[in-house]
NUBAKOL-705527 format. One line per 8 residues: their letters; for each residue x, y, z of N, C-alpha, C, O, CB. Coordinates in steps of 0.2 Angstrom, whole numbers, plus 5000, padded with zeros to 4 digits. Last residue first. Glycine has a CB too. Example, Ala and Ser with C-alpha at 12.3 -4.5 7.8 and 13.67 -1.06 7.14 Angstrom:
! residues 2
sa> 5064 4989 5035 5068 4995 5036 5064 5000 5039 5067 5006 5040 5070 4997 5029; 5066 4972 5039 5062 4978 5039 5066 4984 5039 5071 4983 5042 5057 4978 5045;
! end
This chain:
! residues 81
xxxxxxxx> 5060 4199 5442 5053 4198 5440 5050 4193 5446 5044 4191 5445 5053 4194 5434; 5074 4201 5445 5069 4205 5448 5062 4204 5447 5057 4207 5450 5070 4213 5446; 5080 4193 5436 5081 4191 5443 5076 4195 5447 5074 4193 5453 5088 4192 5446; 5079 4199 5424 5075 4193 5425 5075 4191 5433 5070 4188 5435 5078 4187 5421; 5087 4210 5426 5080 4211 5425 5076 4205 5427 5071 4205 5430 5078 4214 5418; 5100 4203 5426 5098 4207 5432 5090 4209 5432 5087 4208 5437 5101 4214 5432; 5100 4198 5413 5100 4194 5419 5098 4197 5425 5094 4194 5429 5107 4191 5420; 5100 4210 5406 5094 4205 5405 5094 4200 5411 5089 4199 5414 5095 4201 5398;
xxxxxxxx> 5112 4215 5410 5106 4219 5411 5100 4214 5411 5096 4214 5415 5105 4225 5406; 5121 4206 5405 5121 4207 5412 5114 4211 5414 5111 4209 5419 5127 4211 5414; 5118 4207 5391 5117 4201 5394 5117 4202 5402 5113 4199 5405 5123 4196 5392; 5122 4221 5389 5115 4219 5388 5114 4212 5392 5109 4211 5395 5114 4219 5381; 5136 4219 5391 5132 4223 5396 5125 4222 5395 5121 4222 5400 5134 4231 5394; 5140 4210 5381 5141 4208 5388 5137 4213 5392 5134 4210 5397 5148 4209 5389; 5136 4218 5370 5133 4211 5371 5134 4209 5378 5129 4207 5381 5137 4206 5366; 5145 4229 5371 5137 4230 5372 5134 4223 5373 5129 4223 5377 5135 4233 5365;
xxxxxxxx> 5157 4223 5370 5156 4226 5376 5148 4227 5377 5146 4227 5382 5159 4233 5377; 5156 4219 5356 5157 4214 5362 5155 4217 5368 5152 4214 5372 5164 4211 5362; 5143 4228 5347 5150 4227 5349 5150 4222 5355 5145 4221 5359 5153 4234 5351; 5131 4222 5337 5132 4224 5343 5140 4223 5344 5143 4218 5342 5129 4220 5349; 5121 4225 5323 5128 4224 5325 5129 4226 5332 5128 4232 5334 5133 4227 5320; 5107 4224 5323 5111 4221 5318 5118 4220 5319 5121 4215 5317 5110 4226 5312; 5093 4220 5333 5100 4223 5333 5103 4220 5327 5103 4214 5326 5104 4222 5340; 5077 4224 5328 5082 4219 5329 5089 4222 5328 5090 4226 5324 5081 4213 5323;
xxxxxxxx> 5062 4230 5336 5068 4231 5332 5073 4226 5333 5073 4223 5339 5071 4238 5334; 5045 4234 5335 5050 4229 5337 5056 4230 5332 5056 4230 5326 5047 4222 5336; 5037 4248 5341 5039 4244 5336 5044 4239 5339 5048 4241 5343 5042 4248 5330; 5021 4254 5349 5028 4255 5347 5030 4250 5341 5026 4249 5337 5033 4253 5353; 5008 4252 5350 5012 4252 5356 5020 4253 5355 5024 4253 5360 5011 4245 5360; 5001 4251 5339 5001 4258 5342 5005 4258 5349 5005 4263 5352 4994 4260 5344; 5004 4237 5336 4997 4240 5336 4997 4246 5341 4993 4247 5346 4993 4235 5339; 5019 4236 5334 5015 4233 5339 5008 4237 5341 5007 4239 5346 5019 4233 5346;
xxxxxxxx> 5027 4232 5319 5024 4237 5323 5019 4233 5328 5016 4228 5327 5020 4242 5318; 5044 4224 5316 5036 4224 5316 5034 4230 5320 5038 4233 5324 5034 4218 5319; 5057 4227 5313 5054 4220 5311 5047 4220 5311 5044 4217 5307 5057 4215 5315; 5069 4238 5308 5063 4238 5311 5059 4231 5308 5059 4230 5302 5058 4244 5309; 5086 4235 5313 5081 4235 5308 5074 4234 5311 5073 4230 5316 5083 4229 5303; 5100 4245 5319 5095 4240 5320 5090 4240 5313 5091 4245 5309 5090 4242 5326; 5116 4249 5326 5112 4249 5320 5106 4243 5321 5108 4238 5324 5116 4247 5314; 5117 4259 5341 5117 4252 5338 5113 4252 5332 5107 4254 5332 5113 4248 5344;
xxxxxxxx> 5127 4268 5350 5124 4269 5343 5123 4262 5340 5128 4260 5337 5127 4274 5339; 5128 4271 5367 5129 4266 5361 5125 4268 5356 5119 4270 5357 5128 4259 5364; 5137 4283 5377 5130 4281 5373 5132 4276 5367 5137 4278 5364 5126 4287 5371; 5149 4277 5388 5147 4281 5382 5140 4279 5380 5138 4273 5381 5152 4281 5377; 5151 4267 5399 5151 4275 5400 5148 4279 5394 5144 4284 5396 5158 4277 5401; 5141 4254 5403 5145 4257 5398 5145 4264 5398 5140 4267 5399 5143 4255 5390; 5133 4250 5413 5140 4247 5413 5144 4249 5407 5150 4248 5407 5139 4239 5412; 5118 4252 5405 5121 4252 5411 5128 4247 5411 5128 4242 5408 5117 4249 5417;
xxxxxxxx> 5118 4261 5390 5117 4254 5393 5121 4254 5399 5127 4256 5400 5120 4249 5388; 5109 4272 5382 5114 4272 5387 5113 4265 5391 5108 4264 5394 5114 4278 5392; 5107 4273 5364 5105 4270 5371 5111 4270 5376 5116 4269 5374 5102 4263 5370; 5100 4275 5349 5105 4278 5354 5103 4276 5361 5098 4279 5363 5106 4286 5352; 5098 4265 5335 5096 4266 5342 5102 4269 5346 5107 4266 5347 5094 4259 5345; 5095 4269 5319 5101 4268 5324 5098 4270 5331 5095 4275 5332 5106 4273 5322; 5087 4259 5306 5087 4264 5311 5093 4263 5316 5096 4258 5316 5081 4265 5315; 5080 4253 5291 5086 4253 5296 5086 4259 5300 5085 4265 5297 5093 4252 5292;
xxxxxxxx> 5065 4245 5288 5069 4251 5288 5074 4251 5293 5074 4248 5298 5065 4258 5290; 5056 4235 5290 5062 4234 5285 5067 4240 5285 5072 4239 5283 5060 4232 5278; 5042 4245 5292 5045 4238 5293 5051 4237 5288 5050 4238 5282 5040 4232 5292; 5045 4262 5294 5042 4257 5290 5046 4250 5292 5052 4250 5294 5042 4258 5283; 5044 4272 5309 5048 4270 5303 5044 4263 5300 5041 4260 5304 5055 4268 5305; 5036 4281 5318 5033 4276 5314 5038 4274 5308 5035 4275 5302 5026 4277 5312; 5036 4287 5335 5039 4287 5328 5037 4281 5324 5036 4275 5328 5047 4287 5329; 5032 4285 5347 5027 4288 5343 5030 4288 5336 5026 4289 5331 5025 4295 5345;
xxxxxxxx> 5037 4270 5356 5038 4277 5353 5033 4279 5349 5029 4275 5346 5045 4276 5349; 5044 4258 5364 5038 4261 5365 5039 4268 5362 5042 4272 5366 5035 4261 5372; 5051 4244 5357 5053 4251 5358 5046 4255 5358 5043 4255 5353 5058 4255 5353; 5057 4229 5360 5051 4232 5359 5052 4240 5361 5054 4241 5367 5044 4229 5362; 5072 4222 5354 5068 4224 5359 5062 4228 5356 5061 4229 5350 5071 4229 5364; 5086 4210 5351 5082 4216 5350 5077 4218 5355 5078 4216 5361 5078 4215 5344; 5094 4200 5356 5094 4201 5348 5090 4207 5347 5090 4209 5341 5091 4195 5345; 5093 4199 5369 5099 4200 5367 5099 4202 5359 5104 4205 5357 5103 4194 5368;
xxxxxxxx> 5078 4209 5374 5082 4202 5373 5088 4204 5370 5089 4209 5367 5077 4197 5369; 5066 4217 5382 5073 4218 5380 5076 4211 5380 5076 4207 5385 5077 4222 5386; 5052 4222 5383 5054 4216 5381 5061 4216 5378 5062 4214 5372 5049 4214 5375; 5055 4240 5381 5051 4234 5383 5054 4228 5380 5057 4228 5375 5043 4235 5382; 5058 4257 5384 5061 4251 5381 5057 4245 5384 5057 4245 5391 5068 4250 5381; 5052 4272 5379 5052 4267 5384 5054 4261 5381 5051 4259 5375 5045 4266 5388; 5062 4287 5375 5057 4282 5373 5057 4276 5379 5062 4276 5382 5057 4278 5366; 5066 4304 5371 5066 4298 5376 5060 4293 5374 5055 4295 5373 5066 4300 5383;
x> 5074 4312 5359 5068 4309 5361 5069 4303 5366 5072 4299 5364 5063 4308 5355;
! end
């Protein structure tokens, strides 16, 4: 299932999805991060629901390559605002 990602920060993000895992539930985010060839499987925990707009997830464990790629992506997105 494809979802829209919003409010992307280094520790987590808002995921626009119809799925409704419970707050505190552990999920795995499968995401293609620009700059990484393979799909990343990032363990996350659901922290909150966004009133029908999706849910807030917190990354639990990022590999060093994922942290670096996400940092570059956030910088690039902030420059385009």
